[in-house]
C-alpha positions as CSV (number, residue, x, y, z in Angstrom):
1,M,-19.5,20.5,-14.8
2,H,-20.7,20.7,-18.4
3,F,-22.5,17.4,-18.0
4,F,-24.6,18.7,-15.1
5,A,-25.5,21.9,-16.9
6,F,-26.8,20.2,-20.1
7,Y,-27.7,16.6,-19.2
8,D,-30.1,14.8,-17.0
9,V,-28.1,12.9,-14.4
10,L,-30.5,10.0,-14.1
11,T,-31.0,9.2,-17.8
12,G,-27.9,10.7,-19.3
13,L,-30.2,12.4,-21.9
14,P,-30.0,16.1,-22.8
15,N,-32.0,18.3,-20.4
16,R,-34.5,21.0,-21.3
17,R,-31.7,23.6,-21.7
18,L,-29.7,21.6,-24.3
19,F,-32.9,20.6,-26.0
20,L,-34.0,24.2,-26.5
21,E,-30.6,25.0,-27.9
22,K,-30.8,22.2,-30.4
23,L,-34.4,23.1,-31.3
24,L,-33.4,26.7,-32.1
25,Q,-30.6,25.5,-34.3
26,S,-32.9,23.0,-36.1
27,L,-35.6,25.6,-36.6
28,E,-33.0,28.1,-38.1
29,H,-31.7,25.3,-40.4
30,A,-35.2,24.4,-41.5
31,R,-36.0,28.0,-42.2
32,V,-32.9,28.3,-44.4
33,I,-33.6,25.1,-46.4
34,N,-37.4,25.5,-46.3
35,G,-37.6,22.2,-44.3
36,M,-39.7,20.8,-41.5
37,V,-39.0,20.0,-37.9
38,A,-41.1,17.8,-35.7
39,V,-41.3,17.9,-31.9
40,L,-42.8,14.8,-30.2
41,L,-43.8,14.8,-26.5
42,L,-44.1,11.6,-24.6
43,D,-45.7,11.5,-21.1
44,L,-45.7,8.3,-19.2
45,D,-49.1,7.2,-18.0
46,R,-49.4,5.9,-14.5
47,F,-45.8,6.9,-13.6
48,R,-46.9,8.4,-10.3
49,L,-48.6,5.1,-9.4
50,I,-45.3,3.2,-10.1
51,N,-43.4,5.5,-7.8
52,E,-46.1,5.2,-5.1
53,S,-46.6,1.5,-5.2
54,L,-43.1,0.2,-6.2
55,G,-40.9,3.0,-4.9
56,F,-38.7,5.7,-6.4
57,A,-35.8,3.4,-7.2
58,T,-38.1,1.4,-9.5
59,G,-39.4,4.6,-10.9
60,D,-35.9,5.7,-11.7
61,Q,-35.3,2.3,-13.4
62,V,-38.4,2.9,-15.5
63,L,-37.2,6.3,-16.6
64,S,-33.7,5.0,-17.5
65,A,-35.2,2.1,-19.4
66,V,-37.6,4.3,-21.4
67,A,-34.7,6.7,-22.2
68,G,-32.6,3.7,-23.4
69,R,-35.5,2.5,-25.6
70,L,-36.0,5.9,-27.1
71,V,-32.3,6.4,-27.9
72,A,-32.1,3.0,-29.4
73,Q,-34.9,3.7,-31.9
74,L,-33.7,7.1,-33.1
75,G,-30.8,8.1,-35.3
76,E,-28.0,10.5,-34.7
77,Q,-29.9,13.4,-36.1
78,E,-32.8,13.1,-33.6
79,T,-32.5,14.4,-30.0
80,T,-34.3,12.8,-27.1
81,A,-34.4,14.8,-23.9
82,R,-36.0,14.5,-20.5
83,L,-38.3,17.4,-20.1
84,S,-39.6,16.8,-16.6
85,S,-40.3,14.0,-14.1
86,D,-42.1,11.6,-16.5
87,E,-42.0,13.6,-19.8
88,F,-39.6,13.1,-22.7
89,I,-39.4,15.2,-25.8
90,I,-38.0,14.2,-29.1
91,L,-36.6,16.6,-31.8
92,V,-36.8,15.3,-35.3
93,P,-35.0,17.7,-37.7
94,N,-35.5,17.4,-41.4
95,V,-38.6,15.4,-41.1
96,G,-40.0,14.7,-44.6
97,S,-43.6,15.2,-43.8
98,V,-46.3,15.4,-41.2
99,E,-47.1,11.7,-42.0
100,A,-43.5,10.7,-41.4
101,A,-43.5,12.4,-38.0
102,G,-46.8,10.6,-37.2
103,K,-45.4,7.3,-38.2
104,M,-42.3,7.9,-36.0
105,A,-44.5,8.9,-33.1
106,R,-46.6,5.7,-33.4
107,H,-43.5,3.6,-33.6
108,L,-42.0,5.1,-30.5
109,L,-45.3,4.6,-28.6
110,E,-45.3,0.9,-29.6
111,T,-41.7,0.6,-28.4
112,I,-42.6,2.1,-25.0
113,R,-45.8,0.2,-24.6
114,S,-44.2,-3.2,-25.3
115,G,-43.9,-3.8,-21.5
116,L,-41.0,-3.7,-19.1
117,V,-39.9,-6.2,-16.5
118,L,-38.1,-4.6,-13.5
119,A,-37.6,-6.0,-10.0
120,D,-39.9,-9.0,-10.8
121,H,-42.7,-6.7,-11.9
122,E,-44.0,-6.6,-15.4
123,L,-45.0,-3.0,-16.1
124,S,-47.2,-1.6,-18.8
125,L,-46.7,2.0,-19.8
């Protein structure tokens, strides 16, 4: 029951509720140590087109693959959550600078854009 309350069933990622809890904890910690927290939002372009042209099963595979790629690129400190249908949100506590957050965002975008092959279709996100 705990899993369904705090995690997205499709991707296994934390859901909005758990993400908000972790965000509040990170913000409080950052306040105490005078640190910084970054929140990165990732919205998949053309996801609706994937669902409409290739079907919802392929769309679900895309979401799972993106979730896996994000988790693989981040450390234990960071939290990736599924915010909505095609949106992911990443919490980066203790980020050193705005530049470091930007660098991480660019790296994650490159990782997601690197192409995906599912059901004999090469997809570009």
